[in-house]
C-alpha positions, 0 to 999 in steps of 0.5 A: 322849811319847817313842816308846820309852815309847809302844812300851813301853806298846803292848807291855805292852797287847798282852802283857796282852791276850794273857795275860789278855784284855780283862776281865783287863787293868788299868792296874796291869798296863800300868804294871808291865810298861811301866815307866811310872808308873800316874799317868802312864798315867792322865794321858796316856791317861785309863785302859784305853780310852785305852791300848787306842786307843794300842796300836791306833794304834801297831799301824797304824804297822807296815810291813805292805804288801798282797800282790803275787803278780802277779795279783788272784786271788793277792793276794786269796788271800794276804790271806785266808791272812794272816787264817787264819794270824794266827788259827791259833795261839792265842798269836798270836791272843790279842791281836787277838782281845782287841782285837776283844772290847774293841771290843764293850765300849768305844766308844773301842776300837771307834773305834780298831779301826775306824781301824786297819782303815780304814787297813789297807784303804787300804793294800790299794788297791795290790792294785786299782791293780796289777790295773787296770794289768794289765787284770784289773779296772776302776778303779771297784772300791772296794778296801776293799769288796773286801777286806772281802768277802774277809775277812768270811767268815773273821771271821764264823767266827772271831768270830761262829759260832766255827768254825775257819778254814782254807786251803780257806775262805781260797781260797773267800772269795777266789774268791767275792770275785773273782767278785763283783768281776768282776761289778761288785759292788764298783764305786763308784757313778758 
């Protein structure tokens, strides 16, 4: 399937999630807004779950790179601030929030979301690699575990307790994860 069709389907899924959330998204909506016939969507993606997985897969093809502030502390803080900024405005947060909600209702969406974040975490290896080169960290640090530790308090508040997140919480999350990293909490076992 050509890339422009895939992009049109992805954009329609993201727009539909933003406008209606996962419960309101339908194959008919995606067909209408992508210009791809409904039977083609069913044949190619098998339904809504496949469309969600495709949208997440294509979202991982973006040009995002891990921050490079010149220090491990700055990079961790920048990662935390990206999460805060991504969910600060309801319009911007609608689609990622809907993807996360869909993962609780669909195993295929959960698999796609897991793959998306696994790929994001792998891009964050550069943060640790640079920190090791600067002498700020040991090569034993599991970069994915470190990034999870930075972002977990933010996602807990956003999606479990439904509390607001802000710059102060981002700073705190980064500081706690950095202290834990320096104490060896994220070192891979020998």
